[in-house]
N, C-alpha and C positions, 0 to 999 in steps of 0.2 A: 134285668138289672137287679143288683143287690144294694139296697139302700135303706136308710132309716126312714120311717114314716111317722106322722105326728104323734101316734100313741106310744112311741118308743120301740115298736116292733122293728125287727130287721127283716125286710122283705127279700126273699130269696127266689131265684129262678128254680124251676123244678129240678134241673140237672144238678145244681149246686146243693139244693136241699136233700136230694136223694143221696148224693155223695156224703154229706154230713151225717145223714141217718146211718149209713154204713160205717162211717168213722165212729159214731156214737156207740154202735153195737160192738165194734172191735174194742173200744175203750172199756165198756161195761163188762164184756165177757172175759177180758184179760185180767180182771181183778181177782186176787185170791178171795175165797169166800169170807174170811175174817176181816178183809179190808174193803169189801164190796160197797161202793156208794149206793147201789140199788137196795141192798139189804139193810143199810145204815138207817137207823130210826132217829138219829139226833143231828146228823150233818158232820160228825167228826171225821168221816172219810171222804168228804166232798172234794178235797184237793188231791185225792189219789191220782197220780200219773196224768195230770191234766196236760193237754197239748199247749204249745206256745202261742198259737194264733187265735184261740177262742177258749171258752169255758163251757164245759158240759155240766148240766145239772142232771142228777139221776132221776129216773122214774121210780115206780114202786111195783111190787107184785100184787097190788090191790090194797084197798083199805085206806085208813087214815094215818098220816104221818106228819110230824112237824119237825123241820130241820133248821138249824142255825149255822150259817157259814160265812166266811169272808171270801170275796171274789175280787179279782183285779178290775179296776175301773176302766182299763184301757183295752179290754177284750169284749167282743160280742159274746152272747150267751145263747146256747142251743139246748132245748129240753123237750122230752116227750110228754104228751098228754096221755095218749094210748099208743102203744107200738108192739109189734110182734116180729119175729124172724123165724125162718124155717130153712132147712136144707133145700137148696134149689133143685127143682126137677128139670123138666124140658125147657129149652130156651124160650119157647112161646107161651109158657105157663104164666097165668096171671098171678101176681103176688097175693099172698093171703091178706085178708082184711078183717077188721073187727066191726061189728055194728056200733053205731054211735047214736044213742038216744039223747045224750046231753054231753057237751064238752065246752068248758069255759076256762079262761085264765085271766087274771087281773094282776097288774103291777100297781101297788099303792091305790087300789080301788078302780083303776082305769082298765077297761076291757082291752085285751090283746087280740091281735089277729092270729089265728091258728090255721095251719096249712097241712094238707095231706101230701106226704112224699113217699115214694117208693125208691128203693136202691138195692144195690148188690154189694156184697163184701165177701171176703174169704179168709177167715181166721184158720190157721193150721192147714192151709191148702184146700179147705172145703168151701165149695161155692154155696153162698147163702143169699136169701132174698129177704128184704125187710119192707114193711109198710108201717106207716104211723101217722098220727096227727101230732104235729110239732109246733112249738112256739120258739121264736127267736127274738132276741133283744139286741139292739144296737148297744155299743159300750155305754155303760151307765156312768153318770157323774159320781164322784165320791159322795157317799152318804148311806143312809139306811133305807132299805126297801123291804116290802112284803110282797112276795109272789104267791098267789093262791091259784090252785089248779083243782077243778072239780069236773069229773066226767063219769059217765055211766053208760054201759052197753045196752041197758034195758033187759039184760039176761042174767043179772046177778053179779056181774063184775063191775066194780066202781073204784074210783080213786078220789081222795080228798087230801091233797098235799099242800102244806104251807111251808114256804121258805122264808126265813128272816135273813136277809142278805145285808152284808156290810161291804160296800164297794169302796176300795181305797187304792191309791197309787202306791206301788211298792217302793 
């Protein structure tokens, strides 16, 4: 079942979450480098090529970043905490994974549910596999929100991302 739960998270079935993870990667990889929401340090490119049915928030290549952006209040939000993708090998091959020493996300100080999803996608005809620890939010009511994401592999890779979100009806 795909439904909102009391903390505002959007609970997704594994198949749906895996498909969204693949869609997220296609979105992220299709951006030209100068417009990349993942490389963006301010949030100015957050709206780049967003789909009509949900809103993707970008991850980072590690480290600390603070972004400010407007999002539509009528769409669910999907975002990575940790994620990786690789060219897919054998059909029975396990997807790659990252170690997780710490992984947390909060919306306005309320802890969010995070879920591991694996999926497949194929930009440019190439088969790829993705794994990630993801967060998903049900559509937000119009207003101001702070989304904080903090995670660490325990092996030197870490993220500390803050989003200042303004949800509004277009």
